[in-house]
C-alpha atoms as one frame of an Amber mdcrd trajectory, in Angstrom:
protein
 -23.231  -3.840 -18.209 -20.286  -1.573 -19.021 -16.725  -2.777 -18.331 -16.246
   0.005 -15.772 -19.321  -0.982 -13.797 -18.448  -4.668 -13.967 -14.833  -4.009
 -12.867 -15.853  -1.729  -9.994 -18.235  -4.398  -8.728 -15.191  -6.543  -7.869
 -14.115  -4.122  -5.126 -15.279  -5.574  -1.855 -15.066  -4.570   1.787 -14.547
  -7.312   4.312 -14.929  -7.150   8.058 -11.596  -6.613   9.786 -10.528  -7.771
  13.196 -11.453  -4.409  14.698 -13.922  -1.661  13.875 -12.307  -1.132  10.477
 -12.895  -3.233   7.408 -10.487  -4.044   4.589 -11.028  -2.795   1.048  -9.486
  -4.903  -1.709  -8.540  -3.768  -5.205  -8.527  -7.155  -6.903  -6.050  -8.433
  -9.487  -7.088  -7.327 -12.973  -8.556  -4.029 -11.747  -6.815  -0.692 -12.374
  -7.759   2.384 -10.353  -6.671   5.917 -11.252  -7.189   8.545  -8.565  -6.731
   8.764  -4.800  -7.712   6.438  -1.981  -8.286   8.381   1.218  -9.954   7.532
   4.533 -10.031   5.160   7.482  -9.599   1.406   7.304  -7.227  -1.038   5.686
  -6.596  -1.447   1.979  -5.083  -4.317   0.014  -3.899  -3.723  -3.545  -3.847
  -6.881  -5.676  -4.381  -5.015  -8.962  -2.996  -1.657 -10.123  -3.310   1.741
  -8.470  -2.192   4.947 -10.188  -2.501   7.631  -7.527  -1.861   8.354  -3.867
  -3.103   6.287  -0.930  -3.665   8.231   2.316  -5.296   6.127   5.014  -5.614
   5.756   8.747  -4.951   2.036   8.703  -2.690  -0.423   6.952  -1.866  -0.683
   3.267  -0.799  -3.996   1.758   0.579  -4.231  -1.774   0.181  -7.911  -2.672
   2.680  -9.745  -4.863   0.472  -9.063  -7.910  -0.078  -5.431  -6.851   1.397
  -2.362  -8.543   1.152   1.109  -6.981   2.364   4.275  -8.727   1.858   6.998
  -6.139   2.728   8.027  -2.604   1.489   5.859   0.269   0.784   7.138   3.770
  -0.699   5.085   6.603  -0.115   3.428   9.946   1.661   0.407   8.487   2.661
  -0.580   4.957   3.504  -4.077   3.712   4.895  -4.518   0.198   5.142  -7.836
  -1.654   4.587  -6.277  -5.098   5.783  -3.011  -6.672   5.477   0.482  -5.202
   6.817   3.527  -7.054   6.456   6.587  -4.844   7.295   7.847  -1.378   6.149
   5.807   1.615   5.385   7.239   5.057   4.120   5.102   7.945   3.476   6.006
  11.575   4.166   2.447  12.833   6.033   0.167  10.419   7.016  -0.757   6.875
   7.652  -4.366   5.857   9.126  -5.220   2.469   8.814  -8.908   1.668  11.271
 -10.855  -0.499   9.233 -10.191  -3.661   8.670  -6.518  -2.783  10.116  -3.526
  -4.638   9.972   0.097  -3.534  11.334   2.930  -5.657  11.021   6.093  -3.582
  11.834   7.510  -0.170  10.668   5.715   2.990  10.059   7.446   6.347   9.058
   5.203   9.252   9.849   4.452  12.913  10.358   0.676  12.271  11.274  -1.206
   9.099  11.802  -4.837   8.079  13.393  -5.701   4.740  13.473  -9.370   3.720
  16.204 -11.027   1.669  15.485 -10.506  -2.018  13.569  -7.250  -1.529  14.569
  -4.160  -3.544  14.697  -0.562  -2.312  15.768   2.384  -4.456  15.548   5.603
  -2.475  16.372   7.248   0.827  15.286   5.396   3.970  14.772   7.333   7.221
  14.126   5.052  10.201  13.446   5.979  13.822  11.839   8.731  15.804  13.736
  11.987  15.530  13.016  14.979  17.707  14.568  18.402  17.369
């Protein structure tokens, strides 16, 4: 079996608490391209490309994302290099690092977290 086929077989969808499932990019797997759609995604490996989802995106402590992330909520414990936009919330844990602009109505940044970029928080109406 080729390495690509073997590596892609480690991606698994798990039932979520609602109608959506969670897709996991496991540690040791590198994806280049775009993730787009409905549901939740957890990045434990490496992602080089944008993530645009109607759901939550979690970058685990071992996870590395190089691309823009857009979703309902974003939680970062690993490394994210790119702009982040969330319709509900962004949470950056103590091990999390974001290099890029963040736009969100609600944000939580833990002690030890790193942010390098412009942060726009709140709901602004013209």
